[in-house]
Residue, then its C-alpha position, 0 to 999 in steps of 0.5 A: m469474592m468481589r475483591f477477587v473479581t476487582w483484582f482480576a479485572q484490574a490484572l487483565l487490564v494491566t496484562a493487556l497494556a503490558l502485552i502491548a508495551l513490553p514488546r514495543l519497548y524491547d523493539m525500540a531498544f534492540a530491533p534494527r530498522v529494516a527497509p523493504t527491498y528495492l528491485f530494478y532492471s538495469p538497461v545498462s547491465q541488462e539484469f535485475i539489481y536491488r538495494e537491501h537494508h540489513g539493519n543498522h544502516d547496512f545497505v547492500y547494492a547487488s545484482e541477480s548475478g551476485a555482483t555487488y556495488d557501491r552506491p554511485a556505481f549502483e546509480k550509474l546502472l539506473p540512468f533513467i532513475y538517477y538521471k539528475n545525478m548522472d547529469i551532475w557527474g557529467l555522464l549524460p547523454i548516455r547511449i543505450d542500444g544505439q540511442s542517445y538519451g540526454r537529460d531532457t529526453i529522460r525527464d520527458a520519457r520517465q514515469v511511475v504508475e503505482l497501484k497500492a492494495r489499500e486503494l482498492p474498493g473495500n480496502r479503504p474508507e470511501i465516502p461516495v461524493y465526487a468532484l468533477i473538476d473543470s478540465d479547462p478553467g481558463r487559468a494556469r491552475l486547476s481549481f476545485p469546484e463548488d459542487v460535487f456529485v453523488p451516485r444514486d440508483s437512478g442517476l447522479e445528483v449534483l450538490n452545491v457544497d457552498v449552500n449544501r443543497p441540490d443543484p437541479d440544473l447541473t443534475d439534469r445536465f450530468n444525467a443527460a450527458l450520461a444518458g446520451a452516451g448510453f449509461a445504465f444506472p446504478a453505477r458500479l464504480v466511480a474512479g478519478k483523482q480527487t485533487i487539483l495537485k496535478p498538471w491537468d484533469a482527466g475527469v472520472f471514469l464510471v462503470d455502469a450496471t452492465g459493466a460498460v466504462f464511460h469517461l465523464t469530463r467537464t468544461g465550465d458547466t458543460p459535462h461530456a460523456v463518452r462510452t469507451p471501447i473497453p469491453a463490458d465483460l472485462g469485469i473491472h474491479h478498480i481504475k487507478v487514474t493518473e494524470s502526468t505530463r505524459r498524457e498518453i498514459l492515463g492509469l491502470v485498470l484492475t479486473g476481478d480476476a487480478r489482471l492488470f492493464l495499462l490504460t492509454m490515450p488516445g483511444y482508451g487502449l488497454i495493454e495487459l501487464p505481467t501479473d504472475g504471482y500478483d495478489p492485489d489485496r496484499m501487494n503494491y504494484k509499481l510500473l517504472l516507465n522508461p523508453v528502453a525497459p519498462t519494469a513492473v515490480y510487485g510484492d509483499d513483505k515476503v517476496v518481491h517480483g520484477v518483470a522487465m519488458t520491451p518498449d512495446y511491453a512484451p516481457r523480456a526478463e523476470y526475477a523474484r527475490d525473497v525479502p530479508g526480514t528480522a525473524d531470524m535475527a538474534h533480537a527476534r529469537i530472544a523476543r519470541a522467548l521473552f514474550p509468548l503473547t503480543l498484542s498490537l495494532q496492525d494494518g488491516p486490508g486497507p488503511y484501517l488498523r486492527w488488534h492482533l493477538a499473536w502467539s510466538g510459538w514454542a519458544g514462548l514457553i521459556g518466558i512462561a517458565l521463567s515467569l512462573a519460577a519468579l512467581f512461585g519464588l516470590a510466593r514462597a518468600r512471602r509464605a503465601p498458600l498455594r491455593q491463593t497463588l493459583p489464580a495468579a499462576a493461571l494468568v502468568t501461564l497464559t501470558g508470561p512476563a506480562g501477567l507477572l508484571a500485572v500480578l506485581a503491579v495490582p495490589g489486593h490479591r494474596 
């Protein structure tokens, strides 16, 4: 009995490894590389155009109306994205809707703001320790401070990271600044861009216990807190802060009911963006800003949505396209037959990986039947009694070729 238990444990281990390795090796040998669909709105042709990768370096450049292009023609339809190439080709300035746009004008007007699903609270590992960078350091570049703050139930606690001790003086200053602005602890959300690799620093935004939004900045050792006019009943879930040379765009504000707003300066204005079909927990949202047709693009591995807007962010055109995948390709159909079960590490809701055991469907019965035929053929060749073959047959019935590999690789069971 003990010998059987030992064999079975070893066979399960080898089976699990085979469930991981065999499909991956097969994909490495036969699966084509397929990139996501890139969707844009062309201010030149005034329609959506896209780039798709169908595997084996087969790129398709086409429009929603069915026209196809080569790569240079495709890039000429997107002068605000490929403006450097347009400049090299001598095609700038370009005239659109009676307005002329040269290299410098395009460069200063374009911006990309993106909110990824993995950035949302609960979808990423988060250590509640935040730096408040000096927004006016008196030098050309920002520098990371030697202190950080930690939100507590009754206030912020400032810690000096050089000596790993609280700084009572700065703690009092931070809390006095927030109290003077009317902040109610505990903080529901702290949002900021915790890096000095940016052209300037916008500080951090804090949502207090009542839902009100406060803007906290720092000059030297002096903190400044302002209660913004953002409605406290908006139900903010996340704030994505982005600091670019275009200081009028400060970031994105996501609410609990999946509404998305562009946060503008001065005045902390909110511009609601199109979100029809948008699921923040599984879709990335990208806003392509230009002076003619700001465009929102969001989607997942199944479908991509695009909404083009006027310069004042009123929707002007919409388009949705199914994303081509590999599920219907020949190699995928063969894989479903060969590997009835697969075990893999896949992306979780955030940056975490999780084990995923998948059943390939009825096609997997083909792999199970072939594996059982091979097992019983081998047992017959060895003249093994049927009773001794049944445990191995049960394992192969559940796992197909992976179980057969384990039976062949683990000695001891007869």
